[in-house]
N, C-alpha and C positions, 0 to 999 in steps of 0.2 A: 904709866909707862908700860906696865905689863899688858894692859888691855890693848894698847896700840900694837904691841908686838904680836899678840895673839890674833888680832884681826888681819894682820898683813898676810895676804894669801899669795903674794908674788914671790915667795921664797922658792928657790930651786929645790926640786925633789932630790933626795939622796940617790946615789947610784944604784943601790940594791933594789930600791922601789922601781926605778926605771927598768932594770933588768926583769923584775917580776912582772911588770906591766907588759913588756915586750914578749915575754914567754907566754903569758896568758893570752895575748892577742894571737901569737903564732899557733897556740893550741886551739883556739877558737876557729881560726881559719882552716886548720887541718880537719877539725871536726866537721865544719860546714862542708868541706870538699868530700869527706867520707859519706856524709848523709846524702849529698847531692848525687854522688856516684852510685850509692845503693838504690836511691830512688830511680835513677835512670836505668839501672840494671833490672829492677823489677818491672819498670815500664816496658823495656825492650822485650821481655819475655811474655808479654800479653798476646793473646791469640790474634789480635788485629794486625800484628806485625808478621804473621806467618806468610810464607809464599804459597799462594793458592794455585797459581797458574804461571807458566813460563812460556812465552811465545818467542820463537826464533824466526827472524826474517833475513832474507838475503841468500847468497849462494852457499848452500850447505852440501853440495855434491862431493867435495873433496875432504870433507870433515867427517869423522866418525863420532860416536857418542863420547868416547874418552877425551877427544880434543875439544869438544864443545863444552 
């Protein structure tokens, strides 16, 4: 009888374990987002993303450098 009870894996988890699993999942998601944002920040600072040249086309007679 005890062996059958020990093998039964369809028991509902206690509430504290569910909260702990939810908190661990939330922390893992936050950590993944932080790592992703740090990686994107480092990638955005690479020299290949620097503006090397800027070309303006169109009617620029009524604009000065400050408005452009």
